[in-house]
N, C-alpha and C positions, 0 to 999 in steps of 0.2 A: 173535453176532459183533459186535464193536465197530467202528464206522465209522472211528475213528482208528487202530485196529489190526486190519485186515481179516483177518488170518490167526490171530488170537488163539485159543489152544486147540489149534492143529494141532501135530502132531509130524512133523518133517521131518528125514530123514537127509541129512547133507552128506558127500560122498565127494570129497575134494580133497587132493592131496599138496603143493601149493604153499602154504606157511604163510600168507602175507599174503592171498592170494586166499581161502583157507579162512576166515580170520578176518573178511574183508570180507563174504563170503556169510553166515556165521553171525551176524555183528553185525546186518546188515540184516534178517535173518529174526527175530532176537531182538527187535529194535526194533519189529517188526510183531506181536509177541505169540506167536511160534512157540516151541515147545519144540524146540530143536535137538538132534538125536542126532548126536554127533560134535563137530566134524569128524573123520573117519577118513581115513587116508592110504594104506592098503594094501588089496588085495583081501581078504586074510584077515580083517582087522579089519572091513571092510564086511560080509562075509558073517556074521561073528559078531554084528555089530550087528543085522542083519536077524533072525537066530535069537533074539536076546535080547529084542527089543522086539516084543511081540505086536501092538501097535497103532502102525503107522506110516501117516501120511496121504499121504506123498509122499517123493521123494528127488531130490537134485541130484547128478549124477554127472559128474566129470571123466573123460574117456576114457582118458587115459594116466596110470597110477599107477606112478611109478617104473619105467617100462619095460614094465609089464604093462597090457593092455587091460582095461577095466572090464566087459566084456560078460558074464562069469559073474554079476556082481552084478545087471546089468540083467535077465538071465534069471531070477534068484531073485526079484526084485521083480515081474516080469511074471507069474511062476507064482502069486504071492500076490495079484495084482490091484492092486498098489500103483503109482500113477502116478509117473513120473519124467521128468526132463529131462536132456539132456546139456549141460553147461556146458563148452565147449571152444574151442580155437583151431583144431581140425581142421575140415575142411569135410565136408559131408554124404557124400561118396564113401567115407569111412573107416568109416562106420556100416553094419553088416550089414543086408541086405535085411529080415531079420525085425524090425528096429526102424525101418523106413521111416516109420511113423506117429508116431514119438516126436519131439517138438520138440527143436531144438538152439538154444542161446543162445550167443552169443560171450562169452568170458571177459573181464572179470568181468561176470556178469549183473546187471542191475538188479533190484530187487524187483518192479517192474512186469513185466519180462520173465519172471521166474519165475512170478508169478501167472498171467500169460497162458498160458505154456507148460504149466503144471500144471493149468489150469482151476480154480484155487481163488479 
C-alpha cells in the first residue's frame, strides 16, 4: 500500500444514480489508487457487476436508485462477505435492521469518510 494512495490496488464498486455524485465518488477513489467498478445506476446493473467481478474489496451504495431501494445489492454483497457503506441523504431509520451494523455516510462522502466506514 502506498502512503500517498492508501487504497491503491483495491477494487470498489460504486452504485449511485446521480451522475455528478457518482463521478465525484469515483474520481476521489481513483485518485486514491482504487480500481472503480462502475459507477452503476440501477439495481440490475449493480447485481450484474457483483456477479461479473470475482474480486471486489468493498462497495459504496446509494440507497435510492431511480425509485428502487438498493437493499438486494446489499444482501448480495453481505452474502459474499464484501464490506459496503451506504452513501445517502436518508437517515438511519430507512435502513433495515439487518444492516444496523453498516456505516452510513452523508452524500457526497469524502474519501476519509469512505475509508473509515469501510475499514480500509
